[in-house]
C-alpha positions in Angstrom: 19.5 11.9 -1.2 18.2 12.6 -4.7 17.9 8.9 -5.5 15.5 8.3 -2.6 11.8 9.4 -2.6 10.9 12.0 0.1 9.7 10.5 3.4 6.0 9.6 3.2 5.9 9.2 -0.5 5.9 6.1 -2.6 6.5 5.1 -6.2 3.8 3.0 -7.9 5.8 0.6 -10.0 4.8 -1.2 -13.2 4.4 -4.6 -11.4 1.7 -3.1 -9.1 0.1 -0.3 -11.0 -2.4 -2.7 -12.5 -4.0 -2.9 -9.1 -4.5 0.9 -9.1 -5.9 0.8 -12.6 -8.4 -1.9 -11.7 -9.8 -0.1 -8.7 -9.8 3.2 -10.6 -11.8 1.7 -13.5 -14.2 0.1 -11.0 -14.8 3.4 -9.2 -15.3 5.3 -12.4 -17.9 2.7 -13.5 -19.8 2.7 -10.2 -19.9 6.5 -10.0 -21.2 6.7 -13.6 -23.9 4.2 -12.8 -25.1 6.5 -10.0 -25.1 9.5 -12.3 -21.9 11.3 -11.0 -19.8 13.5 -13.2 -16.0 13.8 -12.9 -14.4 17.0 -11.8 -10.6 17.8 -11.6 -9.4 20.6 -9.3 -5.9 22.1 -8.7 -3.4 20.4 -6.5 -2.9 23.6 -4.5 -5.3 26.2 -3.4 -5.3 29.4 -1.4 -4.5 28.5 2.2 -7.5 30.5 3.5 -9.8 28.1 1.7 -8.8 25.2 3.9 -8.6 27.3 7.1 -12.1 28.6 6.5 -13.7 25.4 5.1 -12.0 22.7 7.1 -11.6 24.7 10.3 -8.5 26.3 11.8 -8.9 24.2 15.0 -8.5 20.9 13.2 -5.3 18.8 13.2 -5.2 19.1 9.4 -5.0 22.9 9.4 -3.0 23.3 12.6 -0.3 20.7 12.0 -0.5 18.8 8.7 -0.8 21.2 5.7 2.1 21.8 3.3 1.9 25.6 3.1 4.2 28.0 1.3 4.3 31.5 -0.1 4.6 31.8 -3.9 6.8 34.4 -5.6 3.9 36.8 -5.4 3.7 36.5 -1.7 0.4 34.6 -1.7 0.0 31.8 0.9 -0.9 28.6 -0.9 -1.3 25.0 0.4 -1.2 21.6 -1.2 -4.7 20.2 -0.9 -5.1 18.0 2.2 -8.5 16.7 1.1 -10.9 17.1 -1.9 -14.2 18.6 -0.6 -13.0 22.2 0.0 -11.6 22.4 -3.6 -14.7 21.0 -5.1 -16.8 23.5 -3.1 -14.6 26.3 -4.3 -14.9 25.2 -7.9 -18.7 25.0 -7.5 -18.8 28.6 -6.4 -16.2 30.1 -8.8 -17.7 28.5 -11.9 -21.3 29.3 -10.8 -22.3 25.6 -10.9 -25.0 26.5 -8.4 -26.9 28.2 -11.2 -27.5 24.9 -13.0 -29.7 22.0 -12.2 -29.7 20.8 -8.6 -28.5 18.5 -7.2 -25.1 18.4 -8.9 -23.3 15.0 -8.4 -19.5 15.0 -8.8 -16.7 12.5 -8.4 -13.0 12.8 -8.4 -9.7 11.0 -8.0 -6.8 13.0 -6.7 -3.6 13.2 -4.7 -3.6 14.8 -1.3 -0.9 15.9 1.1 -0.6 15.9 4.9 2.5 16.2 7.0 2.0 13.4 9.5 3.9 10.3 10.7 3.9 7.8 7.8 2.3 4.5 8.7 0.6 1.6 7.0 -1.9 2.9 4.5 -1.3 6.5 5.5 1.4 8.5 3.6 2.2 12.2 3.3 1.2 12.0 -0.3 -1.8 9.9 -0.6 -4.6 9.3 -3.1 -8.4 9.5 -2.8 -11.6 8.7 -4.6 -14.4 11.1 -3.6 -17.9 12.0 -4.4 -19.9 15.1 -3.6 -23.6 16.0 -4.0 -24.3 19.7 -4.0 -27.9 21.1 -3.7 -30.0 18.6 -1.8 -31.2 18.6 1.9 -33.0 15.3 1.5 -31.4 12.4 3.3 -31.8 10.4 0.1 -28.7 12.2 -1.1 -26.8 11.0 2.0 -28.0 7.4 1.4 -27.0 7.6 -2.3 -23.5 8.7 -1.4 -23.1 5.9 1.2 -24.5 3.4 -1.4 -21.9 4.4 -3.9 -19.2 3.4 -1.4 -21.0 0.3 -0.4 -21.5 -0.9 -4.0 -17.9 -0.1 -4.9 -16.3 -1.7 -1.9 -18.4 -4.9 -1.8 -18.2 -5.1 -5.6 -14.4 -5.5 -5.2 -15.0 -8.5 -3.1 -14.7 -7.0 0.4 -16.9 -8.7 2.9 -15.5 -7.9 6.4 -16.7 -4.3 6.4 -19.0 -2.4 8.7 -20.7 0.8 8.0 -21.1 3.1 11.0 -23.3 6.1 11.0 -24.0 9.0 13.4 -25.6 12.4 13.5 -23.4 15.3 14.8 -26.2 17.9 14.8 -26.6 21.3 13.2 -26.3 25.0 14.3 -29.5 24.7 16.2 -28.7 21.8 18.5 -24.9 21.9 18.3 -24.6 24.9 20.8 -26.6 23.1 23.4 -24.4 20.1 23.1 -21.3 22.2 23.0 -22.1 23.6 26.5 -22.7 20.0 27.8 -19.4 18.9 26.3 -17.5 21.9 27.5 -18.8 21.5 31.1 -17.7 17.9 31.0 -14.2 18.6 29.5 -13.5 21.5 31.9 -13.5 18.9 34.7 -10.6 17.2 32.9 -8.8 20.2 31.6 -5.5 19.5 33.3 -5.5 15.9 31.9 -5.9 17.0 28.3 -3.0 17.3 25.9 -1.8 20.9 25.2 -3.5 20.9 21.8 -6.9 20.0 23.2 -6.6 22.6 25.9 -6.4 25.1 23.1 -9.4 23.6 21.5 -11.7 23.9 24.4 -12.8 27.5 23.5 -12.6 27.2 19.8 -14.2 23.9 19.1 -14.4 21.4 22.0 -15.8 18.7 19.6 -12.3 18.4 18.2 -11.2 16.9 21.5 -13.4 13.9 20.7 -11.2 13.3 17.6 -7.8 13.6 19.3 -5.5 10.7 18.8 -3.9 11.0 22.2 -4.7 7.9 24.3 -5.4 10.1 27.4 -7.8 12.4 25.5 -9.4 9.3 23.9 -10.1 7.9 27.4 -11.6 11.2 28.5 -13.7 11.4 25.3 -15.1 7.9 26.0 -17.0 9.2 28.9 -18.2 12.5 27.3 -21.9 13.2 26.7 -23.1 12.2 23.2 -24.3 14.5 20.4 -26.9 12.0 19.4 -28.6 12.5 22.7 -28.9 16.3 22.2 -30.3 16.4 18.6 -33.0 18.8 17.7 -36.2 17.6 16.2 -35.1 18.2 12.6 -31.8 16.4 13.1 -33.5 13.5 14.8 -36.0 13.2 12.0 -33.3 13.4 9.3 -31.3 10.7 11.1 -34.3 8.5 11.1 -34.9 9.2 7.4 -31.3 8.3 6.6 -31.6 5.0 8.4 -34.9 4.2 6.5 -33.3 5.1 3.2 -30.3 2.8 3.9 -32.6 0.0 4.9 -34.6 0.4 1.6 -31.3 0.3 -0.3 -30.3 -2.9 1.4 -27.2 -1.2 3.0 -26.4 -2.7 6.4 -25.3 -0.3 9.1 -24.8 0.2 12.8 -25.1 3.4 14.8 -21.9 4.6 16.3 -22.5 7.8 18.4 -18.7 8.4 18.8 -18.1 9.2 15.2 -17.4 12.9 14.8 -15.0 13.0 11.8 -11.9 15.2 11.7 -13.1 18.3 9.8 -15.2 21.2 11.0 -17.5 21.4 8.1 -19.6 18.3 8.8 -23.2 18.7 10.0 -25.8 16.0 10.7 -24.7 12.8 8.9 -21.3 11.4 9.6 -20.3 7.9 8.5 -17.3 5.5 8.2 -16.7 2.2 6.5 -14.4 0.3 8.8 -12.3 -2.9 8.3 -10.6 -4.7 11.2 -8.2 -6.4 8.8 -5.5 -3.7 8.9 -5.5 -3.0 12.6 -6.5 0.2 14.5 -6.3 2.4 11.5 -9.1 0.6 9.8 -11.3 3.4 8.4 -11.4 2.8 4.6 -13.9 5.5 3.7 -15.4 8.4 5.6 -17.7 11.3 4.9 -20.9 13.1 5.8 -23.1 16.1 5.3 -21.8 19.7 5.1 -24.8 22.0 4.7 -22.9 25.3 5.3 -19.5 24.7 3.6 -20.4 26.3 0.3 -21.8 29.3 2.0 -18.7 29.6 4.2 -16.3 29.2 1.2 -18.2 31.9 -0.7 -18.4 34.1 2.4 -22.2 34.4 1.5 -25.2 35.0 3.7 -27.5 32.2 4.9 -30.5 32.0 2.6 -28.7 33.3 -0.5 -28.2 31.4 -3.7 -24.9 30.2 -2.3 -26.4 28.7 0.8 -26.2 25.2 -0.8 -26.1 22.0 1.2 -23.8 19.2 0.4 -22.8 15.6 1.3 -19.9 13.4 0.2 -17.1 11.1 1.1 -13.3 10.5 0.7 -11.9 7.0 0.2 -8.2 6.4 0.5 -6.7 4.3 -2.3 -3.6 3.1 -0.5 -5.6 1.9 2.4 -8.1 0.3 0.1 -5.4 -1.8 -1.5 -4.1 -2.8 1.9 -7.6 -4.0 2.9 -8.0 -5.9 -0.4 -4.7 -7.7 0.2 -5.5 -8.4 3.9 -8.9 -9.8 2.8 -7.4 -12.1 0.3 -9.0 -10.3 -2.6 -6.8 -10.9 -5.7 -6.8 -8.4 -8.6 -6.1 -10.4 -11.8 -2.7 -9.7 -13.3 -3.2 -8.4 -16.9 -2.1 -10.7 -19.7 1.1 -10.0 -21.5 1.2 -8.5 -25.1 -0.6 -10.4 -27.8 2.6 -11.0 -29.7 6.3 -10.2 -30.0 7.5 -9.8 -33.6 10.8 -11.7 -33.9 13.1 -10.7 -36.8 16.6 -11.5 -38.0 17.9 -9.5 -40.9 17.7 -5.8 -41.9 14.9 -6.5 -44.3 13.2 -8.5 -41.5 13.4 -5.5 -39.2 11.6 -3.2 -41.7 8.9 -5.8 -42.2 8.7 -6.3 -38.5 8.1 -2.6 -38.0 5.4 -2.6 -40.7 3.6 -5.6 -39.2 3.8 -4.1 -35.7 2.3 -0.9 -36.9 -0.6 -2.6 -38.7 -1.4 -5.0 -35.8 -1.3 -2.1 -33.3 -3.7 -0.2 -35.5 -6.0 -3.2 -35.5 -6.1 -3.1 -31.7 -3.5 -5.7 -30.7 -0.8 -5.2 -28.1 2.4 -5.8 -30.0 6.0 -5.7 -28.8 9.1 -5.5 -31.0 12.7 -6.0 -29.8 14.6 -2.8 -29.5 17.8 -4.2 -28.0 19.3 -5.9 -31.0 19.0 -9.4 -29.6 19.4 -12.6 -31.7 16.5 -14.9 -32.3 17.2 -17.0 -29.2 17.4 -13.8 -27.1 14.1 -12.5 -28.6 12.3 -15.7 -27.7 13.7 -15.4 -24.1 12.4 -11.8 -24.1 9.0 -13.0 -25.3 8.8 -15.4 -22.3 10.0 -12.6 -19.9 7.2 -10.2 -20.9 4.6 -12.9 -21.1 3.9 -12.6 -24.8 1.1 -14.9 -25.9 2.5 -15.4 -29.4 5.7 -14.9 -31.3 5.5 -13.7 -34.9 8.6 -14.9 -36.6 10.1 -13.3 -39.7 12.9 -15.5 -40.9 14.4 -15.5 -44.4 12.0 -18.2 -45.7 9.0 -16.3 -44.3 10.1 -13.0 -45.8 10.7 -14.6 -49.3 7.2 -16.1 -49.2 5.4 -13.0 -47.8 4.5 -15.0 -44.7 5.2 -15.2 -41.0 5.4 -18.1 -38.5 3.0 -17.6 -35.6 4.1 -19.5 -32.5 1.9 -20.0 -29.5 4.2 -19.4 -26.6 2.2 -21.5 -24.2 1.6 -24.7 -26.2 4.6 -24.4 -28.6 2.3 -24.9 -31.6 3.2 -22.9 -34.7 1.9 -22.3 -38.2 2.7 -20.3 -41.3 0.3 -17.4 -42.0 0.3 -14.9 -44.9 1.6 -11.6 -43.7 -1.7 -9.8 -44.6 -3.7 -12.4 -42.5 -1.9 -12.0 -39.2 -4.6 -9.9 -37.6 -7.2 -12.6 -38.4 -4.9 -15.3 -37.1 -4.4 -13.5 -33.8 -8.0 -12.7 -33.5 -8.9 -16.4 -34.1 -6.3 -17.5 -31.5 -7.7 -15.0 -29.0 -11.3 -16.3 -29.6 -10.2 -19.9 -29.1 -8.4 -18.9 -25.9 -5.0 -20.0 -27.1 
């Protein structure tokens, strides 16, 4: 039906969009305080970018991407996440030639074909940050601190930060063999998808949503026990940095994240207030993603480390609601200009134009209502004042300013309306 939004999508209506605007403004403010710069990338990319960057053994690439051929026969996909596109932009625009590290943030819509559920839609929206060009675990701690300051600044308290290290190309092969040996003993119990993952990337089994596979994964050997010296030292450094920043955390050795590009740091902010799907924010380090995207050699100028996170806005709003965090409803317009006659209409338009130019939010009736109807309309839209232009006011070059809350009213010269509204705003009326 053309009058029904596609499954897994949702309209954001005027009576709720203020919540989005509030968290968007807050995120923009926090990111700026940490020195991050905004980047905007295309809503679709070449499919190969996601297959190469995210990993062709992931659920995202195997099952969830919206992929299509354009009229030129090119395979394109709607972005399922933001990091791969940011890495592509970093390479294409030679941002690696500038000062390092480069700190970026974004807000974007993403698309994944999966079963819609609470806080998880097929079109969803994310905040994200990325730091390109630093191997220091201070970058990881800074990224985590952005999320911590943002989330707790909104008033969320029942949050836990869980961190893990998932190794690097040095220690990952050792762990891979340990894990593969373990999983082979359960091959027949695994879901068909995970059976196919055993050779390509057995760590993906640990991220499977099947209850049977989750039970098997619970007994698997842990990556954190197989870390090389560098990864172990970096993980200790991350913990020390978070402690210095006053960011509380717990170590969760079962976090692996769902995308192949992660190395070393992996983390999640979790809330129990929205049930089992309680991850509000997740991210980690990806030291080889840029090199992979650019098809470059290790050690080249494009061998640039990175770290970042994605934070789902729909899920965040659910957590805020579940946590009893109220986002203030914006006040209505400063005034509705009420008019009667044809001459009053022209004067009303002139006054509305001047007051808007002075920075006030001004409404004017465009439905041809009478005076009584206009006052009802003023109540409906929550106007703080009514500026009334009757015949007497027009003849005297004045207007009656009525406070819609108290009912108080006074006559004001037409050229003094801005000062009158300003005074009323300063006094709180």
